[in-house]
C-alpha positions in Angstrom: -9.3 14.7 16.1 -12.0 16.2 16.5 -14.4 16.2 13.5 -13.7 19.7 12.3 -9.9 19.2 12.5 -10.8 15.5 10.4 -12.1 17.5 8.0 -9.9 19.9 6.7 -7.0 17.2 7.0 -8.9 14.9 4.2 -9.6 18.3 2.7 -6.0 18.7 2.4 -5.3 15.2 1.3 -7.7 15.3 -1.5 -6.5 18.7 -2.7 -2.7 17.6 -2.6 -3.6 14.3 -4.7 -5.7 16.4 -7.1 -2.9 19.1 -7.4 0.0 16.0 -8.0 -2.3 14.3 -10.6 -3.1 17.7 -12.5 0.7 17.6 -13.5 0.4 14.4 -15.0 -0.2 13.6 -18.6 -4.7 13.0 -18.4 -3.6 9.9 -20.9 -1.9 8.2 -18.5 -3.8 9.1 -15.1 -6.2 11.6 -14.2 -8.1 12.8 -10.3 -12.3 13.8 -10.1 -12.6 15.2 -6.5 -16.1 15.1 -6.1 -18.8 15.4 -2.7 -16.4 13.2 -0.3 -14.3 11.3 -2.8 -11.3 11.7 -5.3 -11.7 9.1 -7.9 -8.4 8.1 -9.7 -8.7 7.1 -13.3 -5.8 5.4 -14.7 -4.6 4.0 -18.8 -6.4 0.6 -19.6 -9.2 2.0 -17.2 -8.1 1.1 -13.6 -10.1 2.8 -11.3 -9.2 3.9 -7.7 -11.6 5.2 -5.2 -9.9 8.0 -2.2 -12.7 8.3 0.3 -13.2 9.4 4.1 -15.4 7.6 7.2 -15.8 10.7 9.5 -17.6 8.5 12.0 -14.5 6.0 12.0 -11.6 9.0 11.5 -10.2 7.0 9.0 -9.5 7.6 5.0 -10.2 4.8 3.2 -8.2 3.8 0.1 -9.6 0.9 -2.9 -6.7 0.0 -5.6 -7.6 -3.1 -7.7 -8.8 -6.2 -5.4 -7.2 -4.2 -2.0 -8.6 -1.6 0.4 -7.1 0.1 3.4 -7.9 2.2 6.4 -5.9 4.7 7.3 -5.8 6.6 10.4 -3.5 9.7 11.5 -0.8 9.0 13.7 0.0 12.0 15.7 3.4 10.7 16.8 4.5 10.1 13.4 2.8 13.0 11.3 1.4 10.7 8.9 -1.6 8.6 7.7 -1.1 4.9 8.8 -3.7 1.5 8.3 -2.8 -0.4 11.5 -3.5 -3.2 9.9 -0.2 -3.6 8.1 1.3 -0.5 8.9 1.3 0.8 4.8 1.4 4.7 5.0 -1.0 6.7 2.8 0.6 8.6 0.5 3.5 5.7 -0.1 0.0 3.3 -0.9 -0.9 5.6 -3.3 2.6 6.4 -5.0 3.3 2.5 -5.4 -0.3 1.6 -6.8 -0.7 4.7 -9.0 2.7 4.3 -10.1 2.2 0.4 -11.0 -1.0 1.5 -12.3 0.4 4.1 -15.1 4.1 2.4 -15.7 6.5 5.2 -13.9 7.2 6.8 -10.7 4.5 9.0 -9.3 4.8 10.4 -5.5 2.9 11.6 -3.2 3.6 13.6 0.5 0.8 13.8 2.4 -0.1 14.4 6.2 
């Protein structure tokens, strides 16, 4: 994937995440997209960070004491962490749902 395609994909991810979280009560969860990152604040003060590393063509996600480095898998059409095969949308959904106490799902490509 070239840099322009990578940047378009990450911009689409950031938009999808912020659009999805804008549907929720901001007292429960809120997303702030600025520069090259999305900061997700959940009730209770939990902060999650979604950003990208252009030279590596990776999307990084930090949630508490865990971190993932997702790469796009063109055969699956999904962002996958090659260390544990976690998928980006599922990982966001699981961590954020756990933090707010209700299901929140993401469909990301």
